C-alpha positions as CSV (number, residue, x, y, z in Angstrom):
1,M,0.0,0.0,0.0
2,L,2.8,2.4,0.9
3,T,4.5,1.6,-2.5
4,L,1.3,2.5,-4.4
5,L,0.8,5.6,-2.4
6,S,4.4,6.9,-2.8
7,T,4.3,6.0,-6.5
8,L,1.1,8.0,-7.1
9,I,2.4,11.0,-5.0
10,S,5.8,11.0,-6.8
11,F,4.1,10.9,-10.2
12,L,1.8,13.8,-9.3
13,M,4.7,15.8,-7.9
14,G,6.1,16.1,-11.4
15,G,3.0,18.0,-12.5
16,L,2.7,20.1,-9.3
17,P,4.1,23.3,-10.8
18,K,1.6,23.2,-13.7
19,L,-1.2,22.5,-11.2
20,L,-0.2,25.4,-9.0
21,D,0.0,27.7,-12.1
22,F,-3.6,26.6,-13.0
23,F,-5.0,27.5,-9.6
24,Q,-3.1,30.8,-9.5
25,D,-4.4,31.7,-13.0
26,R,-7.9,30.8,-11.9
27,S,-7.7,32.8,-8.8
28,D,-6.3,35.8,-10.7
29,K,-9.2,35.7,-13.2
30,K,-11.8,35.3,-10.5
31,H,-10.3,38.4,-8.7
32,E,-10.3,40.5,-11.9
33,L,-14.0,39.5,-12.6
34,A,-14.9,40.5,-9.0
35,L,-13.2,43.8,-9.4
36,A,-15.0,44.5,-12.7
37,A,-18.4,43.6,-11.2
38,M,-17.8,45.8,-8.2
39,Q,-16.8,48.7,-10.5
40,T,-19.9,48.2,-12.6
41,E,-22.2,48.0,-9.5
42,R,-20.6,51.2,-8.1
43,E,-21.1,53.1,-11.3
44,L,-24.7,52.0,-11.6
45,A,-25.4,52.9,-8.0
46,M,-23.8,56.4,-8.5
47,L,-25.9,57.0,-11.6
48,E,-29.1,55.9,-9.9
49,K,-28.5,58.3,-7.0
50,G,-27.4,61.1,-9.3
51,Y,-23.9,61.3,-7.8
52,A,-21.8,61.3,-10.9
53,A,-19.1,63.4,-9.1
54,Q,-15.8,63.7,-10.9
55,A,-13.9,62.3,-7.9
56,K,-15.8,59.0,-7.9
57,V,-15.3,58.6,-11.7
58,E,-11.6,59.3,-11.2
59,E,-11.4,56.7,-8.5
60,I,-13.0,54.1,-10.8
61,R,-10.5,55.0,-13.5
62,L,-7.7,54.7,-11.0
63,D,-8.9,51.2,-10.1
64,E,-9.0,50.2,-13.7
65,I,-5.5,51.5,-14.2
66,K,-4.3,49.4,-11.2
67,V,-5.9,46.3,-12.6
68,A,-4.4,46.9,-16.1
69,S,-0.9,47.6,-14.7
70,S,-1.1,44.5,-12.6
71,A,-1.9,42.5,-15.7
72,E,0.9,44.2,-17.7
73,T,3.3,43.4,-14.9
74,T,2.4,39.8,-14.9
75,Q,2.8,39.6,-18.7
76,A,6.2,41.3,-18.4
77,I,7.3,38.7,-15.8
78,I,6.1,35.9,-18.0
79,G,7.9,37.4,-21.0
80,A,11.1,37.7,-18.9
81,Q,10.9,34.1,-17.9
82,Q,10.4,33.0,-21.4
83,A,13.3,35.1,-22.6
84,E,15.5,33.6,-19.8
85,M,14.6,30.1,-20.8
86,Q,15.4,30.9,-24.5
87,A,18.7,32.3,-23.4
88,I,19.5,29.2,-21.4
89,Y,18.6,27.0,-24.3
90,A,20.7,29.2,-26.7
91,H,23.6,29.0,-24.3
92,D,23.2,25.2,-24.0
93,M,23.2,24.9,-27.8
94,S,26.3,27.2,-28.1
95,L,28.2,24.8,-25.9
96,N,27.9,22.2,-28.6
97,E,29.5,24.5,-31.3
98,G,32.9,23.4,-32.3
99,T,32.8,20.2,-30.2
100,S,33.1,16.7,-31.6
101,Q,30.2,14.4,-31.8
102,W,31.4,12.1,-29.0
103,V,31.4,15.1,-26.6
104,K,27.9,16.0,-27.6
105,N,26.8,12.4,-27.0
106,L,28.6,12.3,-23.7
107,R,26.8,15.5,-22.5
108,A,23.5,13.9,-23.6
109,L,24.2,10.7,-21.6
110,V,25.0,12.3,-18.2
111,R,21.5,12.0,-16.7
112,P,20.7,8.5,-18.1
113,L,24.1,7.3,-17.0
114,I,23.5,8.5,-13.4
115,T,20.0,7.0,-13.4
116,Y,21.2,3.6,-14.8
117,G,24.2,3.7,-12.5
118,F,22.1,4.0,-9.4
119,F,19.8,1.3,-10.7
120,G,22.8,-0.9,-11.4
121,L,24.2,-0.2,-7.9
122,L,20.9,-1.3,-6.4
123,V,20.8,-4.5,-8.4
124,I,24.5,-5.4,-7.6
125,I,24.0,-4.8,-3.9
126,D,20.9,-6.9,-3.8
127,C,22.5,-9.7,-5.8
128,L,25.6,-9.7,-3.5
129,L,23.4,-9.7,-0.4
130,F,21.3,-12.4,-1.8
131,W,24.3,-14.5,-2.7
132,H,25.8,-13.9,0.8
133,G,22.5,-14.9,2.4
134,F,22.2,-17.9,0.2
135,R,25.7,-19.1,1.2
136,Q,24.7,-18.7,4.9
137,D,21.6,-20.9,4.4
138,V,19.1,-18.2,5.0
139,D,15.6,-19.1,4.1
140,F,14.6,-17.6,0.7
141,T,11.4,-15.8,1.9
142,T,13.3,-14.3,4.9
143,L,16.1,-13.2,2.5
144,A,13.6,-11.7,0.0
145,D,11.7,-9.9,2.8
146,Q,14.9,-8.3,4.0
147,L,16.2,-7.3,0.6
148,W,13.0,-6.0,-0.8
149,D,11.2,-4.5,2.2
150,N,8.5,-1.8,2.1
151,E,10.9,1.1,2.5
152,T,13.0,-0.1,-0.5
153,Q,9.9,-0.6,-2.6
154,A,8.5,2.8,-1.8
155,L,11.9,4.5,-2.5
156,F,12.4,2.7,-5.8
157,A,8.8,3.4,-6.9
158,S,9.1,7.1,-5.9
159,I,12.2,7.6,-7.9
160,I,10.9,5.9,-11.0
161,A,7.5,7.5,-10.8
162,F,8.9,11.0,-10.3
163,H,11.4,10.6,-13.1
164,F,8.8,9.4,-15.7
165,G,6.0,11.5,-14.2
166,G,8.2,14.7,-14.6
167,R,8.9,13.8,-18.2
168,A,5.2,13.2,-18.9
169,F,4.1,16.5,-17.5
170,G,7.1,18.3,-19.1
171,K,5.9,17.4,-22.6
Protein backbone atom coordinates (compact mmCIF):
# COMPACT_ATOMS: atom_id res chain seq x y z
CA MET A 1 0.00 0.00 0.00
CA LEU A 2 2.83 2.37 0.87
CA THR A 3 4.46 1.62 -2.47
CA LEU A 4 1.33 2.49 -4.42
CA LEU A 5 0.76 5.64 -2.43
CA SER A 6 4.35 6.86 -2.81
CA THR A 7 4.29 6.03 -6.53
CA LEU A 8 1.13 8.03 -7.05
CA ILE A 9 2.38 10.97 -5.01
CA SER A 10 5.76 11.00 -6.79
CA PHE A 11 4.09 10.85 -10.21
CA LEU A 12 1.82 13.75 -9.33
CA MET A 13 4.68 15.81 -7.90
CA GLY A 14 6.14 16.07 -11.40
CA GLY A 15 3.04 18.01 -12.47
CA LEU A 16 2.71 20.09 -9.31
CA PRO A 17 4.09 23.32 -10.84
CA LYS A 18 1.57 23.21 -13.68
CA LEU A 19 -1.23 22.48 -11.23
CA LEU A 20 -0.23 25.42 -9.04
CA ASP A 21 -0.05 27.70 -12.10
CA PHE A 22 -3.57 26.59 -13.05
CA PHE A 23 -4.98 27.49 -9.63
CA GLN A 24 -3.09 30.80 -9.54
CA ASP A 25 -4.41 31.75 -12.97
CA ARG A 26 -7.93 30.76 -11.95
CA SER A 27 -7.67 32.84 -8.77
CA ASP A 28 -6.34 35.85 -10.69
CA LYS A 29 -9.17 35.71 -13.20
CA LYS A 30 -11.76 35.34 -10.46
CA HIS A 31 -10.32 38.37 -8.67
CA GLU A 32 -10.34 40.47 -11.86
CA LEU A 33 -13.96 39.52 -12.55
CA ALA A 34 -14.95 40.46 -9.01
CA LEU A 35 -13.23 43.84 -9.36
CA ALA A 36 -14.97 44.51 -12.67
CA ALA A 37 -18.35 43.56 -11.20
CA MET A 38 -17.79 45.82 -8.21
CA GLN A 39 -16.83 48.73 -10.45
CA THR A 40 -19.92 48.23 -12.58
CA GLU A 41 -22.17 48.05 -9.52
CA ARG A 42 -20.59 51.19 -8.11
CA GLU A 43 -21.06 53.09 -11.35
CA LEU A 44 -24.71 52.01 -11.60
CA ALA A 45 -25.37 52.95 -7.98
CA MET A 46 -23.80 56.35 -8.50
CA LEU A 47 -25.87 56.96 -11.62
CA GLU A 48 -29.09 55.89 -9.87
CA LYS A 49 -28.47 58.30 -7.01
CA GLY A 50 -27.36 61.05 -9.32
CA TYR A 51 -23.91 61.29 -7.75
CA ALA A 52 -21.81 61.35 -10.87
CA ALA A 53 -19.14 63.36 -9.15
CA GLN A 54 -15.83 63.66 -10.90
CA ALA A 55 -13.93 62.33 -7.86
CA LYS A 56 -15.78 59.01 -7.93
CA VAL A 57 -15.29 58.64 -11.66
CA GLU A 58 -11.57 59.27 -11.22
CA GLU A 59 -11.45 56.67 -8.45
CA ILE A 60 -12.99 54.09 -10.76
CA ARG A 61 -10.50 54.97 -13.49
CA LEU A 62 -7.68 54.66 -10.99
CA ASP A 63 -8.89 51.16 -10.05
CA GLU A 64 -9.00 50.22 -13.74
CA ILE A 65 -5.47 51.49 -14.22
CA LYS A 66 -4.29 49.43 -11.22
CA VAL A 67 -5.87 46.27 -12.63
CA ALA A 68 -4.40 46.93 -16.09
CA SER A 69 -0.93 47.65 -14.68
CA SER A 70 -1.07 44.48 -12.60
CA ALA A 71 -1.91 42.46 -15.70
CA GLU A 72 0.88 44.17 -17.66
CA THR A 73 3.35 43.43 -14.86
CA THR A 74 2.35 39.78 -14.88
CA GLN A 75 2.75 39.63 -18.65
CA ALA A 76 6.18 41.29 -18.37
CA ILE A 77 7.29 38.73 -15.79
CA ILE A 78 6.10 35.86 -17.99
CA GLY A 79 7.89 37.39 -20.97
CA ALA A 80 11.09 37.75 -18.93
CA GLN A 81 10.89 34.11 -17.85
CA GLN A 82 10.39 33.00 -21.45
CA ALA A 83 13.34 35.11 -22.58
CA GLU A 84 15.47 33.64 -19.80
CA MET A 85 14.59 30.08 -20.82
CA GLN A 86 15.37 30.88 -24.47
CA ALA A 87 18.72 32.35 -23.42
CA ILE A 88 19.48 29.23 -21.38
CA TYR A 89 18.62 26.99 -24.33
CA ALA A 90 20.69 29.17 -26.69
CA HIS A 91 23.64 28.96 -24.29
CA ASP A 92 23.24 25.22 -24.04
CA MET A 93 23.23 24.95 -27.82
CA SER A 94 26.28 27.22 -28.10
CA LEU A 95 28.23 24.84 -25.86
CA ASN A 96 27.91 22.23 -28.60
CA GLU A 97 29.45 24.49 -31.26
CA GLY A 98 32.92 23.39 -32.25
CA THR A 99 32.81 20.18 -30.25
CA SER A 100 33.11 16.71 -31.59
CA GLN A 101 30.16 14.36 -31.82
CA TRP A 102 31.38 12.14 -29.00
CA VAL A 103 31.45 15.13 -26.61
CA LYS A 104 27.88 15.99 -27.59
CA ASN A 105 26.84 12.39 -27.02
CA LEU A 106 28.64 12.28 -23.67
CA ARG A 107 26.83 15.45 -22.51
CA ALA A 108 23.49 13.94 -23.55
CA LEU A 109 24.23 10.74 -21.60
CA VAL A 110 24.97 12.34 -18.21
CA ARG A 111 21.47 12.01 -16.72
CA PRO A 112 20.71 8.55 -18.12
CA LEU A 113 24.12 7.26 -16.97
CA ILE A 114 23.50 8.51 -13.44
CA THR A 115 20.02 6.96 -13.41
CA TYR A 116 21.21 3.64 -14.79
CA GLY A 117 24.23 3.73 -12.49
CA PHE A 118 22.10 3.98 -9.37
CA PHE A 119 19.77 1.29 -10.67
CA GLY A 120 22.76 -0.94 -11.40
CA LEU A 121 24.16 -0.24 -7.94
CA LEU A 122 20.86 -1.33 -6.37
CA VAL A 123 20.84 -4.53 -8.44
CA ILE A 124 24.47 -5.35 -7.63
CA ILE A 125 24.04 -4.76 -3.90
CA ASP A 126 20.87 -6.86 -3.83
CA CYS A 127 22.51 -9.65 -5.81
CA LEU A 128 25.58 -9.70 -3.55
CA LEU A 129 23.44 -9.67 -0.41
CA PHE A 130 21.27 -12.44 -1.82
CA TRP A 131 24.34 -14.49 -2.70
CA HIS A 132 25.78 -13.94 0.79
CA GLY A 133 22.48 -14.89 2.44
CA PHE A 134 22.15 -17.95 0.21
CA ARG A 135 25.66 -19.09 1.21
CA GLN A 136 24.72 -18.66 4.88
CA ASP A 137 21.64 -20.90 4.37
CA VAL A 138 19.12 -18.15 5.03
CA ASP A 139 15.57 -19.07 4.05
CA PHE A 140 14.58 -17.60 0.68
CA THR A 141 11.43 -15.84 1.92
CA THR A 142 13.31 -14.30 4.87
CA LEU A 143 16.07 -13.16 2.55
CA ALA A 144 13.62 -11.71 0.03
CA ASP A 145 11.72 -9.88 2.77
CA GLN A 146 14.94 -8.32 4.04
CA LEU A 147 16.21 -7.28 0.60
CA TRP A 148 12.96 -5.96 -0.82
CA ASP A 149 11.20 -4.47 2.20
CA ASN A 150 8.47 -1.81 2.12
CA GLU A 151 10.90 1.08 2.46
CA THR A 152 12.99 -0.10 -0.49
CA GLN A 153 9.87 -0.62 -2.59
CA ALA A 154 8.55 2.84 -1.75
CA LEU A 155 11.89 4.51 -2.46
CA PHE A 156 12.37 2.71 -5.76
CA ALA A 157 8.79 3.39 -6.89
CA SER A 158 9.06 7.06 -5.91
CA ILE A 159 12.24 7.59 -7.90
CA ILE A 160 10.91 5.86 -11.01
CA ALA A 161 7.49 7.53 -10.83
CA PHE A 162 8.95 11.00 -10.26
CA HIS A 163 11.41 10.58 -13.14
CA PHE A 164 8.84 9.39 -15.67
CA GLY A 165 6.04 11.54 -14.22
CA GLY A 166 8.16 14.68 -14.57
CA ARG A 167 8.91 13.77 -18.17
CA ALA A 168 5.23 13.17 -18.92
CA PHE A 169 4.14 16.50 -17.49
CA GLY A 170 7.06 18.31 -19.14
CA LYS A 171 5.86 17.40 -22.64
